[in-house]
VOPAGU-2260 file (C-alpha; in pm, 1 decimal, decimal comma):
REM VOPAGU-2260
SITE   aa  ch    i         X         Y         Z
SITE  UNK   A    0    7993,5    -789,7    7361,4
SITE  UNK   A    1    7883,0    -769,5    6992,2
SITE  UNK   A    2    7710,8    -448,8    6874,2
SITE  UNK   A    3    7349,0    -471,5    6734,9
SITE  UNK   A    4    7314,2    -481,9    6351,7
SITE  UNK   A    5    7263,1    -146,5    6178,6
SITE  UNK   A    6    6902,1    -147,0    6044,2
SITE  UNK   A    7    6903,8     206,5    5897,2
SITE  UNK   A    8    7034,9      92,1    5562,5
SITE  UNK   A    9    6765,8    -177,6    5536,9
SITE  UNK   A   10    6490,9      72,1    5621,3
SITE  UNK   A   11    6617,4     321,0    5364,0
SITE  UNK   A   12    6631,3      46,8    5100,9
SITE  UNK   A   13    6274,4     -57,9    5173,4
SITE  UNK   A   14    6152,3     303,3    5151,4
SITE  UNK   A   15    6330,4     345,7    4818,9
SITE  UNK   A   16    6179,5      27,4    4679,4
SITE  UNK   A   17    5834,6     135,3    4797,2
SITE  UNK   A   18    5878,6     471,6    4625,5
SITE  UNK   A   19    5986,3     301,3    4301,1
SITE  UNK   A   20    5677,7      76,6    4313,7
SITE  UNK   A   21    5443,5     376,3    4361,5
SITE  UNK   A   22    5605,8     560,8    4069,7
SITE  UNK   A   23    5576,4     257,2    3845,7
SITE  UNK   A   24    5212,1     202,6    3951,3
SITE  UNK   A   25    5129,4     565,7    3870,3
SITE  UNK   A   26    5294,6     538,8    3531,2
SITE  UNK   A   27    5113,0     212,9    3461,0
SITE  UNK   A   28    4778,9     362,1    3565,1
SITE  UNK   A   29    4832,2     668,6    3344,9
SITE  UNK   A   30    4932,0     451,9    3052,1
SITE  UNK   A   31    4629,7     225,9    3103,3
SITE  UNK   A   32    4394,9     526,0    3121,6
SITE  UNK   A   33    4531,1     669,2    2799,7
SITE  UNK   A   34    4503,2     330,5    2629,8
SITE  UNK   A   35    4144,5     283,7    2751,3
SITE  UNK   A   36    4048,2     634,3    2637,7
SITE  UNK   A   37    4195,3     577,9    2293,4
SITE  UNK   A   38    4026,4     238,6    2266,2
SITE  UNK   A   39    3691,8     394,7    2361,6
SITE  UNK   A   40    3730,8     665,2    2098,2
SITE  UNK   A   41    3824,1     404,4    1838,7
SITE  UNK   A   42    3522,5     185,8    1921,9
SITE  UNK   A   43    3291,5     489,3    1911,8
SITE  UNK   A   44    3424,9     591,1    1571,6
SITE  UNK   A   45    3380,7     236,9    1441,0
SITE  UNK   A   46    3019,2     226,8    1568,6
SITE  UNK   A   47    2937,4     563,8    1413,3
SITE  UNK   A   48    3095,4     451,5    1084,9
SITE  UNK   A   49    2901,8     122,8    1081,2
SITE  UNK   A   50    2576,4     295,7    1171,9
SITE  UNK   A   51    2622,6     558,9     904,4
SITE  UNK   A   52    2707,7     290,2     650,5
SITE  UNK   A   53    2397,8      86,4     729,8
SITE  UNK   A   54    2164,7     388,4     752,4
SITE  UNK   A   55    2227,2     621,2     457,7
SITE  UNK   A   56    2118,7     987,1     471,5
SITE  UNK   A   57    1766,8    1085,5     372,2
SITE  UNK   A   58    1721,2    1181,4      10,9
SITE  UNK   A   59    1496,0    1483,1     -35,3
SITE  UNK   A   60    1328,1    1365,8    -356,9
SITE  UNK   A   61     962,6    1251,0    -340,2
SITE  UNK   A   62    1056,0     904,3    -467,8
SITE  UNK   A   63    1288,4     838,0    -173,1
SITE  UNK   A   64    1021,7     767,8      88,2
SITE  UNK   A   65    1169,4     424,1     158,6
SITE  UNK   A   66    1467,0     595,0     322,9
SITE  UNK   A   67    1254,5     778,4     580,7
SITE  UNK   A   68    1243,1     483,6     816,7
SITE  UNK   A   69    1622,3     441,7     819,1
SITE  UNK   A   70    1670,5     811,6     883,6
SITE  UNK   A   71    1444,6     802,2    1188,0
SITE  UNK   A   72    1622,1     495,1    1325,4
SITE  UNK   A   73    1956,6     672,3    1294,4
SITE  UNK   A   74    1820,5     980,9    1469,5
SITE  UNK   A   75    1682,9     779,3    1759,9
SITE  UNK   A   76    2008,8     582,6    1796,8
SITE  UNK   A   77    2227,2     891,7    1812,2
SITE  UNK   A   78    1981,9    1068,8    2041,9
SITE  UNK   A   79    1983,2     776,2    2282,7
SITE  UNK   A   80    2357,2     712,4    2262,6
SITE  UNK   A   81    2455,4    1069,2    2339,3
SITE  UNK   A   82    2186,4    1163,1    2593,4
SITE  UNK   A   83    1956,4    1353,0    2358,3
SITE  UNK   A   84    1606,0    1245,3    2456,5
SITE  UNK   A   85    1553,3     883,4    2546,7
SITE  UNK   A   86    1220,5     772,9    2691,9
SITE  UNK   A   87    1185,3     913,5    3040,7
SITE  UNK   A   88    1461,7    1170,8    3006,2
SITE  UNK   A   89    1416,1    1540,4    3073,3
SITE  UNK   A   90    1417,2    1629,6    2703,7
SITE  UNK   A   91    1163,3    1356,7    2628,4
SITE  UNK   A   92     930,9    1468,0    2907,8
SITE  UNK   A   93     951,5    1825,8    2785,0
SITE  UNK   A   94     841,4    1716,7    2436,6
SITE  UNK   A   95     558,2    1508,7    2581,0
SITE  UNK   A   96     427,3    1795,5    2795,0
SITE  UNK   A   97     461,2    2055,5    2521,0
SITE  UNK   A   98     276,5    1844,0    2265,2
SITE  UNK   A   99      -8,4    1752,4    2499,9
SITE  UNK   A  100     -71,8    2099,6    2642,2
SITE  UNK   A  101    -389,3    2261,2    2500,4
SITE  UNK   A  102    -358,4    2612,0    2352,2
SITE  UNK   A  103    -723,0    2713,4    2386,0
SITE  UNK   A  104    -938,4    2774,3    2694,6
SITE  UNK   A  105   -1093,3    2449,5    2820,9
SITE  UNK   A  106    -904,8    2259,0    2551,7
SITE  UNK   A  107    -862,7    1883,1    2575,0
SITE  UNK   A  108    -539,9    1694,6    2633,2
SITE  UNK   A  109    -570,9    1389,9    2408,7
SITE  UNK   A  110    -357,8    1077,3    2382,8
SITE  UNK   A  111    -401,2     952,2    2024,5
SITE  UNK   A  112    -291,6     591,9    1979,9
SITE  UNK   A  113    -206,3     495,0    1623,1
SITE  UNK   A  114    -121,4     861,2    1557,3
SITE  UNK   A  115     106,6     775,7    1263,4
SITE  UNK   A  116    -175,2     579,7    1101,1
SITE  UNK   A  117    -425,3     699,9     843,2
SITE  UNK   A  118    -717,0     809,6    1063,8
SITE  UNK   A  119    -491,8     885,7    1360,2
SITE  UNK   A  120    -276,5    1137,1    1175,6
SITE  UNK   A  121    -578,4    1323,5    1034,7
SITE  UNK   A  122    -752,1    1337,7    1373,5
SITE  UNK   A  123    -433,5    1453,6    1545,1
SITE  UNK   A  124    -397,1    1742,7    1302,7
SITE  UNK   A  125    -763,5    1842,9    1336,0
SITE  UNK   A  126    -744,4    1850,0    1715,2
SITE  UNK   A  127    -413,7    2035,9    1721,7
SITE  UNK   A  128    -528,9    2298,7    1472,0
SITE  UNK   A  129    -823,6    2392,8    1691,5
SITE  UNK   A  130    -603,2    2426,7    1998,8
SITE  UNK   A  131    -625,1    2094,3    2177,3
SITE  UNK   A  132    -318,7    1923,9    2320,9
SITE  UNK   A  133    -226,4    1608,2    2128,9
SITE  UNK   A  134      29,0    1340,5    2210,5
SITE  UNK   A  135      69,9    1050,6    1971,1
SITE  UNK   A  136     162,6     689,2    2038,5
SITE  UNK   A  137     255,2     446,9    1760,7
SITE  UNK   A  138     470,3     136,1    1722,0
SITE  UNK   A  139     539,6     194,4    1348,7
SITE  UNK   A  140     493,3    -172,6    1265,7
SITE  UNK   A  141     557,3    -307,9     916,7
SITE  UNK   A  142     205,4    -428,9     829,4
SITE  UNK   A  143     239,1    -181,1     543,0
SITE  UNK   A  144     532,8      36,0     435,1
SITE  UNK   A  145     656,4     213,0     751,8
SITE  UNK   A  146     800,3     497,3     541,2
SITE  UNK   A  147     444,2     623,2     486,5
SITE  UNK   A  148     392,5     627,7     863,6
SITE  UNK   A  149     722,3     813,2     904,2
SITE  UNK   A  150     610,1    1069,1     647,1
SITE  UNK   A  151     288,9    1122,6     845,0
SITE  UNK   A  152     501,8    1158,2    1158,2
SITE  UNK   A  153     706,7    1429,0     986,1
SITE  UNK   A  154     386,1    1608,0     887,2
SITE  UNK   A  155     258,8    1600,8    1246,4
SITE  UNK   A  156     595,6    1714,9    1377,9
SITE  UNK   A  157     568,8    2029,5    1166,6
SITE  UNK   A  158     250,8    2107,2    1360,7
SITE  UNK   A  159     419,2    2052,2    1699,2
SITE  UNK   A  160     269,0    1706,0    1751,5
SITE  UNK   A  161     507,9    1461,6    1915,8
SITE  UNK   A  162     465,1    1086,1    1860,8
SITE  UNK   A  163     606,1     852,8    2123,6
SITE  UNK   A  164     729,9     534,2    1963,6
SITE  UNK   A  165     600,9     246,5    2170,9
SITE  UNK   A  166     357,8     -42,1    2195,3
SITE  UNK   A  167      19,8     -67,0    2364,7
SITE  UNK   A  168     142,2    -368,6    2557,8
SITE  UNK   A  169     431,1    -173,1    2711,8
SITE  UNK   A  170     274,8    -110,3    3053,5
SITE  UNK   A  171     565,5      89,4    3204,5
SITE  UNK   A  172     560,8     325,4    2905,8
SITE  UNK   A  173     185,7     385,2    2930,4
SITE  UNK   A  174     211,0     446,4    3304,7
SITE  UNK   A  175     496,0     688,1    3244,3
SITE  UNK   A  176     287,0     885,4    2994,7
SITE  UNK   A  177       1,2     913,5    3243,3
SITE  UNK   A  178     245,4    1016,7    3516,0
SITE  UNK   A  179     372,3    1300,2    3296,9
SITE  UNK   A  180      37,4    1413,4    3150,3
SITE  UNK   A  181    -311,9    1415,9    3309,5
SITE  UNK   A  182    -492,1    1328,5    2983,9
SITE  UNK   A  183    -856,5    1431,9    2968,1
SITE  UNK   A  184    -929,2    1206,3    2669,0
SITE  UNK   A  185    -792,2     908,6    2479,5
SITE  UNK   A  186    -862,1     862,2    2109,8
SITE  UNK   A  187    -770,4     497,9    2067,7
SITE  UNK   A  188    -715,2     422,6    1699,7
SITE  UNK   A  189    -418,0     185,1    1718,8
SITE  UNK   A  190    -508,9    -161,5    1593,1
SITE  UNK   A  191    -401,4    -442,5    1368,2
SITE  UNK   A  192    -611,7    -365,0    1062,3
SITE  UNK   A  193    -709,0    -567,5     756,9
SITE  UNK   A  194    -947,6    -858,5     710,8
SITE  UNK   A  195    -736,2   -1087,0     490,4
SITE  UNK   A  196    -406,6   -1053,0     677,3
SITE  UNK   A  197    -569,3   -1224,1     976,8
SITE  UNK   A  198    -539,0   -1554,0     789,2
SITE  UNK   A  199    -159,7   -1507,9     774,1
SITE  UNK   A  200     -87,0   -1363,0    1117,8
SITE  UNK   A  201    -379,5   -1416,6    1354,7
SITE  UNK   A  202    -170,4   -1364,2    1668,4
SITE  UNK   A  203    -103,1   -1000,7    1577,0
SITE  UNK   A  204    -477,0    -926,8    1595,4
SITE  UNK   A  205    -511,7   -1075,8    1941,8
SITE  UNK   A  206    -197,1    -897,4    2064,5
SITE  UNK   A  207    -304,7    -554,3    1942,2
SITE  UNK   A  208    -684,5    -546,2    1925,7
SITE  UNK   A  209    -752,3    -740,0    2245,3
SITE  UNK   A  210    -444,1    -752,0    2471,3
SITE  UNK   A  211    -332,1    -401,3    2373,6
SITE  UNK   A  212    -679,6    -258,1    2430,1
SITE  UNK   A  213    -707,7    -425,6    2771,6
SITE  UNK   A  214    -365,3    -295,4    2871,0
SITE  UNK   A  215    -463,7      59,4    2776,2
SITE  UNK   A  216    -787,4      30,2    2974,9
SITE  UNK   A  217    -598,6    -106,7    3275,4
SITE  UNK   A  218    -373,1     197,2    3283,0
SITE  UNK   A  219    -664,6     437,0    3216,1
SITE  UNK   A  220    -879,1     292,7    3496,4
SITE  UNK   A  221    -602,0     358,9    3749,6
SITE  UNK   A  222    -541,5     716,2    3633,5
SITE  UNK   A  223    -663,0    1005,5    3845,2
SITE  UNK   A  224    -856,5    1161,0    3687,8
SITE  UNK   A  225    -971,3     884,6    3457,2
SITE  UNK   A  226    -981,8     998,4    3092,1
SITE  UNK   A  227   -1283,8     969,8    2863,9
SITE  UNK   A  228   -1213,4     720,3    2584,9
SITE  UNK   A  229   -1324,1     719,0    2222,3
SITE  UNK   A  230   -1203,6     416,1    2028,9
SITE  UNK   A  231   -1225,1     261,7    1682,7
SITE  UNK   A  232   -1442,1     -42,3    1636,9
SITE  UNK   A  233   -1535,7    -144,1    1281,0
SITE  UNK   A  234   -1827,1    -200,5    1046,9
SITE  UNK   A  235   -1683,2    -552,8    1017,0
SITE  UNK   A  236   -1860,6    -644,8    1341,6
SITE  UNK   A  237   -2186,5    -671,7    1144,0
SITE  UNK   A  238   -2039,3    -978,2     975,9
SITE  UNK   A  239   -2307,9   -1192,4     816,6
SITE  UNK   A  240   -2587,9    -949,6     903,2
SITE  UNK   A  241   -2831,1    -918,5     610,1
SITE  UNK   A  242   -3043,4    -627,7     735,5
SITE  UNK   A  243   -2981,5    -297,8     555,7
SITE  UNK   A  244   -2878,7     -32,7     627,3
SITE  UNK   A  245   -2668,8    -152,3     921,3
SITE  UNK   A  246   -2799,6     -15,1    1250,2
SITE  UNK   A  247   -2633,6     -16,1    1592,2
SITE  UNK   A  248   -2936,5    -217,4    1704,7
SITE  UNK   A  249   -2866,9    -503,1    1461,1
SITE  UNK   A  250   -2704,1    -826,7    1574,3
SITE  UNK   A  251   -2323,1    -842,3    1570,4
SITE  UNK   A  252   -2266,5   -1196,9    1692,9
SITE  UNK   A  253   -2177,7   -1349,4    1353,8
SITE  UNK   A  254   -1830,7   -1215,7    1262,8
SITE  UNK   A  255   -1700,4   -1326,0     923,4
SITE  UNK   A  256   -1330,3   -1273,8    1003,6
SITE  UNK   A  257   -1089,5   -1283,9    1295,3
SITE  UNK   A  258   -1041,6    -908,2    1258,8
SITE  UNK   A  259   -1416,9    -860,2    1304,7
SITE  UNK   A  260   -1416,8   -1097,9    1601,8
SITE  UNK   A  261   -1140,9    -899,9    1777,0
SITE  UNK   A  262   -1330,5    -574,5    1723,3
SITE  UNK   A  263   -1648,6    -730,5    1856,9
SITE  UNK   A  264   -1449,2    -856,4    2154,8
SITE  UNK   A  265   -1330,4    -498,1    2203,6
SITE  UNK   A  266   -1690,7    -380,4    2229,4
SITE  UNK   A  267   -1763,8    -637,0    2498,9
SITE  UNK   A  268   -1442,1    -550,7    2684,0
SITE  UNK   A  269   -1541,0    -182,5    2673,3
SITE  UNK   A  270   -1875,0    -272,2    2830,6
SITE  UNK   A  271   -1695,5    -457,3    3110,1
SITE  UNK   A  272   -1458,4    -172,9    3198,4
SITE  UNK   A  273   -1743,5      74,5    3184,4
SITE  UNK   A  274   -1955,7    -139,4    3415,4
SITE  UNK   A  275   -1685,8    -223,6    3671,8
SITE  UNK   A  276   -1454,7      77,6    3671,7
SITE  UNK   A  277   -1669,1     369,9    3554,3
SITE  UNK   A  278   -1472,7     443,6    3236,7
SITE  UNK   A  279   -1655,9     660,2    2980,9
SITE  UNK   A  280   -1627,5     468,3    2653,2
SITE  UNK   A  281   -1749,5     547,9    2301,4
SITE  UNK   A  282   -1693,9     300,5    2018,1
SITE  UNK   A  283   -1700,1     411,1    1654,0
SITE  UNK   A  284   -1775,3     163,1    1376,2
SITE  UNK   A  285   -1586,8     294,9    1072,4
SITE  UNK   A  286   -1713,8     211,2     723,7
SITE  UNK   A  287   -1433,5     175,9     460,8
SITE  UNK   A  288   -1246,3     501,1     521,1
SITE  UNK   A  289   -1048,9     642,0     225,5
SITE  UNK   A  290    -862,8     956,8     124,9
SITE  UNK   A  291    -519,1    1124,3     113,5
SITE  UNK   A  292    -247,1     962,2     327,0
SITE  UNK   A  293    -453,9     642,7     321,1
SITE  UNK   A  294    -357,0     280,1     377,1
SITE  UNK   A  295    -180,6      95,9      92,3
SITE  UNK   A  296    -364,8    -228,0     178,0
SITE  UNK   A  297    -702,6     -75,4      86,6
SITE  UNK   A  298    -852,9    -150,5    -255,5
SITE  UNK   A  299    -879,1     210,9    -377,2
SITE  UNK   A  300    -508,9     258,8    -294,3
SITE  UNK   A  301    -362,2     -50,6    -459,1
SITE  UNK   A  302    -606,9     -22,3    -750,6
SITE  UNK   A  303    -459,9     321,8    -821,0
SITE  UNK   A  304    -106,1     185,5    -799,7
SITE  UNK   A  305    -174,5    -114,9   -1023,7
SITE  UNK   A  306    -372,5      82,0   -1282,8
SITE  UNK   A  307     -86,3     331,0   -1319,5
SITE  UNK   A  308     164,6      45,5   -1349,1
SITE  UNK   A  309     -44,5    -134,9   -1611,1
SITE  UNK   A  310    -108,6    -433,9   -1386,7
SITE  UNK   A  311    -431,7    -628,2   -1369,1
SITE  UNK   A  312    -672,6    -580,0   -1079,8
SITE  UNK   A  313    -917,8    -829,3    -931,0
SITE  UNK   A  314   -1276,7    -707,5    -905,6
SITE  UNK   A  315   -1488,2    -933,3    -686,8
SITE  UNK   A  316   -1835,9   -1064,6    -743,7
SITE  UNK   A  317   -2041,4   -1253,7    -486,1
SITE  UNK   A  318   -2080,7   -1628,8    -524,2
SITE  UNK   A  319   -2420,1   -1571,1    -688,3
SITE  UNK   A  320   -2282,4   -1316,1    -938,0
SITE  UNK   A  321   -2381,4    -990,7    -764,5
SITE  UNK   A  322   -2162,7    -681,9    -737,0
SITE  UNK   A  323   -1965,4    -622,0    -421,0
SITE  UNK   A  324   -2042,1    -277,3    -274,9
SITE  UNK   A  325   -1897,8     -68,6       4,4
SITE  UNK   A  326   -2013,2     236,3     199,3
SITE  UNK   A  327   -1695,2     434,4     120,5
SITE  UNK   A  328   -1647,8     714,0     375,7
SITE  UNK   A  329   -1414,0    1007,4     312,6
SITE  UNK   A  330   -1153,6    1077,5     578,8
SITE  UNK   A  331   -1266,8    1434,6     652,2
SITE  UNK   A  332   -1615,9    1311,1     736,7
SITE  UNK   A  333   -1475,6    1044,6     969,2
SITE  UNK   A  334   -1253,8    1302,0    1141,9
SITE  UNK   A  335   -1559,9    1518,8    1210,5
SITE  UNK   A  336   -1728,0    1215,9    1362,4
SITE  UNK   A  337   -1429,5    1137,5    1584,7
SITE  UNK   A  338   -1404,1    1497,2    1705,5
SITE  UNK   A  339   -1780,3    1510,1    1763,3
SITE  UNK   A  340   -1761,1    1194,9    1973,8
SITE  UNK   A  341   -1475,5    1342,3    2179,0
SITE  UNK   A  342   -1662,0    1670,5    2230,0
SITE  UNK   A  343   -1972,6    1493,6    2359,5
SITE  UNK   A  344   -1794,4    1231,6    2568,5
SITE  UNK   A  345   -1887,9    1262,7    2934,7
SITE  UNK   A  346   -1630,4    1233,2    3209,5
SITE  UNK   A  347   -1543,8     893,9    3352,6
SITE  UNK   A  348   -1683,3     836,3    3699,4
SITE  UNK   A  349   -1414,0     620,4    3855,1
SITE  UNK   A  350   -1122,2     719,1    4074,8
SITE  UNK   A  351    -820,8     510,2    4169,4
SITE  UNK   A  352    -965,1     211,6    3987,3
SITE  UNK   A  353   -1301,0     226,7    4168,6
SITE  UNK   A  354   -1633,7     318,9    4011,0
SITE  UNK   A  355   -1816,0     609,3    4177,5
SITE  UNK   A  356   -2128,5     612,8    3961,7
SITE  UNK   A  357   -2279,4     515,1    3623,8
SITE  UNK   A  358   -2062,0     613,1    3327,7
SITE  UNK   A  359   -2137,1     684,0    2962,3
SITE  UNK   A  360   -2120,8     388,4    2719,3
SITE  UNK   A  361   -2193,5     450,3    2348,8
SITE  UNK   A  362   -2150,7     291,1    2005,9
SITE  UNK   A  363   -2196,7     465,5    1669,9
SITE  UNK   A  364   -2176,2     398,0    1298,0
SITE  UNK   A  365   -1958,5     640,7    1098,8
SITE  UNK   A  366   -2031,0     580,5     732,0
SITE  UNK   A  367   -2134,5     765,3     417,3
SITE  UNK   A  368   -2485,0     610,7     385,2
SITE  UNK   A  369   -2431,4     553,9       9,5
SITE  UNK   A  370   -2297,4     210,4     -88,2
SITE  UNK   A  371   -2106,9     212,2    -420,1
SITE  UNK   A  372   -2021,4     -98,5    -626,9
SITE  UNK   A  373   -1647,7    -163,6    -640,4
SITE  UNK   A  374   -1674,6    -168,3   -1018,7
SITE  UNK   A  375   -1792,9     192,6   -1012,9
SITE  UNK   A  376   -1498,4     287,7    -792,8
SITE  UNK   A  377   -1268,4     140,0   -1058,0
SITE  UNK   A  378   -1448,9     338,6   -1326,5
SITE  UNK   A  379   -1395,0     665,9   -1138,4
SITE  UNK   A  380   -1023,9     587,1   -1099,0
SITE  UNK   A  381    -994,6     505,6   -1469,6
SITE  UNK   A  382   -1143,5     843,6   -1557,2
SITE  UNK   A  383    -926,9    1035,0   -1309,6
SITE  UNK   A  384    -606,8     863,5   -1419,8
SITE  UNK   A  385    -693,4     850,2   -1791,5
SITE  UNK   A  386    -586,4     487,1   -1790,2
SITE  UNK   A  387    -801,8     185,6   -1869,9
SITE  UNK   A  388    -787,0     -74,1   -1594,7
SITE  UNK   A  389    -711,9    -435,3   -1674,5
SITE  UNK   A  390    -996,2    -586,0   -1475,6
SITE  UNK   A  391   -1023,1    -950,1   -1378,7
SITE  UNK   A  392   -1374,1   -1020,1   -1252,8
SITE  UNK   A  393   -1360,3   -1312,4   -1010,9
SITE  UNK   A  394   -1569,1   -1470,1    -738,0
SITE  UNK   A  395   -1502,9   -1336,2    -388,6
SITE  UNK   A  396   -1282,2   -1581,3    -199,8
SITE  UNK   A  397   -1386,6   -1701,1     142,7
SITE  UNK   A  398   -1131,4   -1490,2     328,3
SITE  UNK   A  399   -1353,4   -1294,8     565,4
SITE  UNK   A  400   -1468,7   -1018,2     332,6
SITE  UNK   A  401   -1839,7    -936,8     325,7
SITE  UNK   A  402   -2026,1    -851,9       3,9
SITE  UNK   A  403   -2206,0    -536,9     112,0
SITE  UNK   A  404   -2192,3    -260,1     374,1
SITE  UNK   A  405   -2435,8      25,5     429,3
SITE  UNK   A  406   -2436,3     252,2     735,6
SITE  UNK   A  407   -2731,4     400,3     915,2
SITE  UNK   A  408   -2583,0     706,9    1089,2
SITE  UNK   A  409   -2898,8     857,1    1238,4
SITE  UNK   A  410   -2777,0     795,0    1593,8
SITE  UNK   A  411   -2448,0     982,1    1535,8
SITE  UNK   A  412   -2639,0    1264,0    1367,0
SITE  UNK   A  413   -2874,1    1292,5    1664,0
SITE  UNK   A  414   -2602,6    1292,5    1930,4
SITE  UNK   A  415   -2325,8    1502,0    1774,0
SITE  UNK   A  416   -2445,8    1621,1    1434,4
SITE  UNK   A  417   -2253,5    1371,5    1220,3
SITE  UNK   A  418   -2343,8    1427,9     855,9
SITE  UNK   A  419   -2114,2    1303,7     576,2
SITE  UNK   A  420   -2084,7    1544,9     283,6
SITE  UNK   A  421   -1824,3    1395,1      46,3
SITE  UNK   A  422   -1933,4    1170,9    -241,4
SITE  UNK   A  423   -1696,7     904,5    -373,1
SITE  UNK   A  424   -1602,1    1086,2    -694,0
SITE  UNK   A  425   -1501,4    1403,9    -508,7
SITE  UNK   A  426   -1312,4    1211,1    -244,4
SITE  UNK   A  427   -1121,5    1000,6    -497,1
SITE  UNK   A  428   -1018,3    1313,3    -686,0
SITE  UNK   A  429    -856,4    1446,9    -368,0
SITE  UNK   A  430    -691,0    1110,6    -306,0
SITE  UNK   A  431    -548,1    1085,6    -657,4
SITE  UNK   A  432    -414,0    1440,4    -635,0
SITE  UNK   A  433    -231,9    1348,0    -314,7
SITE  UNK   A  434    -112,9    1012,4    -452,0
SITE  UNK   A  435      54,8    1147,6    -763,5
SITE  UNK   A  436     214,8    1427,5    -564,4
SITE  UNK   A  437     343,7    1204,2    -286,3
SITE  UNK   A  438     487,9     941,0    -519,4
SITE  UNK   A  439     611,0    1187,9    -779,9
SITE  UNK   A  440     394,1    1053,1   -1061,7
SITE  UNK   A  441     275,0    1262,9   -1354,9
SITE  UNK   A  442     -35,1    1096,3   -1500,1
SITE  UNK   A  443    -286,6    1274,1   -1719,5
SITE  UNK   A  444    -531,3    1349,5   -1440,7
SITE  UNK   A  445    -852,9    1506,3   -1564,8
SITE  UNK   A  446    -952,0    1848,1   -1438,7
SITE  UNK   A  447   -1320,4    1763,4   -1408,6
SITE  UNK   A  448   -1491,9    1469,7   -1244,3
SITE  UNK   A  449   -1724,0    1299,5   -1495,8
SITE  UNK   A  450   -2090,1    1264,8   -1419,2
SITE  UNK   A  451   -2220,6     924,0   -1324,9
SITE  UNK   A  452   -2360,8     885,0   -1676,7
SITE  UNK   A  453   -2012,5     934,1   -1818,4
SITE  UNK   A  454   -1855,3     654,0   -1614,8
SITE  UNK   A  455   -1719,4     357,9   -1811,5
SITE  UNK   A  456   -1948,0      57,5   -1810,2
SITE  UNK   A  457   -1856,0    -186,1   -1533,1
SITE  UNK   A  458   -1804,8    -540,6   -1651,9
SITE  UNK   A  459   -1847,5    -665,1   -1295,6
């Protein structure tokens, strides 16, 4: 009878082959891991190199403001890429809480939208310096040079004011901010500004001034507690009104520009949210605000730039040959008005999106009460800069501008003591001093402001 085949050798061979396969798999896995690690390092180095190449380091000279924006982009990229402080992270929340925590008894916690803007940056500093908590929100759009907004951001940062970069229409971001901070007040200054630009990009005005405002109110109405809201309307809402000085009681149903129409729409939207949801809302109609850190799209700003560069400037006349005049209001006076409105704002009465009782609804003019012809403004700048302007007197185009503004501020004076104290000559001197310092210009600026009788004759 035949003996059974010996299987021991076969079993040993199979075990050996299995062992060899495991060893080879381990070696392959180790080799693959090392290769993947090296490839990751190489890709990271390439990304850092490309990013550094495209975003050069910030130059410290005053004339290098155009590099500020790139520097901030690089900082945010590296922070996000390596876990530094992205939106919603622990580091980010810590900054948000620290910035918005008041440092005085019964201090306010204020969300300032448009905090990197002209009025927003000044108001943020004023509130912070007196001990209120301030958190900024700004989208740093490119309507005018974003490097100026970045420079304002740097200034606020030195005073422990943190600006969250984001858009009013970003609902999750707004909800996150309200989850982190129980704001007592909102100072809503973010908007698409400018009358003439509305003819080029009308959608931006609807997106910011209407949709963005509604989105902010939607989030605020659901907050518990609901914040009190002070927001920026505009003197532009008076439109074709011919009664002077402009009173809050005058008609505002004839806007002369899309910008004015969106601000008027904002006033009606505010009424709706006050009526339905119990939000405390105060609208402020600003009259041609000017001063240091101002907006480059404003006439006093680009007049200064063009006069110094020897370029011609257009000085408008009305269609019937009259001078165009504005109620120029210095920034410090406007800031006092904004703070006064915040201090006298009553609490909202809603809770969880439901109204519990009547809530405060107000509207005020914030102006200087002294209209000045644009030609006189040019004359003051000529004297301050010691440069003769090359004026081109032309008829005002039909682009939405109005020929005359004049504020009646008696209501603001009655309710929170608003009283402007800065005349145009004094305010422009402070602006010019800032302008030449910020842009590193050395003009022959006079030490004394000339009297009105010493102003150059205005050909307008």
